[in-house]
C-alpha angles and dihedrals in degrees: 000000000000110000105257094199108118095022117124108176097119129193135180114231101208097172098061092216136100147125115280112237121204124176089345093307118123118213116235096225121062119239132212123235129169113297115245092030114165115234143176117238107236099172138000113229105182107263091006137060131212103223133183112217110203091197090060096031087224142103122244136187106227133180112256091228089060092061137067131193115262132196103217090189088066095062132080129037112022093018133090096239134051136193113230111235091220109039095023091221120146108238139166113269090245087073090065123075119245108247103180145324119252128222091272092055094253115142116238114210130202113265093231120072122241093256094053091045088064085070094044094050092038097151133007127201115275117256091247094051092046092052090049091048091051091052090054097046118123106274120258116266092018124126110255137174124212110235092221109040092023090220116148124223145159108260112246092004110066101352131051113213117204136184113255119207139174109261091209102050101018089233118149113244102181143274128311138174112264092252095054092044089054089046092055089049090053088053089050089242087276127143092214092057091053091047090050089052091052092047090050092052092046092050090048090055091052092051 
């Protein structure tokens, strides 16, 4: 497979069907994938296209009449449609949760669609565990140190302490400052993501 990174010839696969293509070999039976998946055109094959679908991390051979051109720059904030950053499917903005409203009054929506967020927020803490965790939280106005960033603060004054839990099991792990908890969420709470970050910083120092 040709590396699709850097390619920008986008197409919308409206049919949701094609032939998986691996190492240049085309499967004999067609396969379904989400309709309206965004893909990068890798090769034009007459009435067909070889397309890389980031949401599937695979190449497919799709019929040209099952695709339409798409302007990815005309999606997202300020437009009616958005492209989910997980499944890479073009969806109406109503299928994305509102996150906040900016200074101009425009609503900012989460980059992952509601369906994909079910996987992100797979399991929350039970009500009983959350109540117990709240009872054991560092007391307000006490001096507290975050176990990750090691920064000290006065609880409820210049630091916000939040309950951290495992998104897979729902198990409480401990307490973090709001910034570090958000940081873990950005890294999907995954060890590999954190190791990748360390490797990136180490490579940058060498360069």
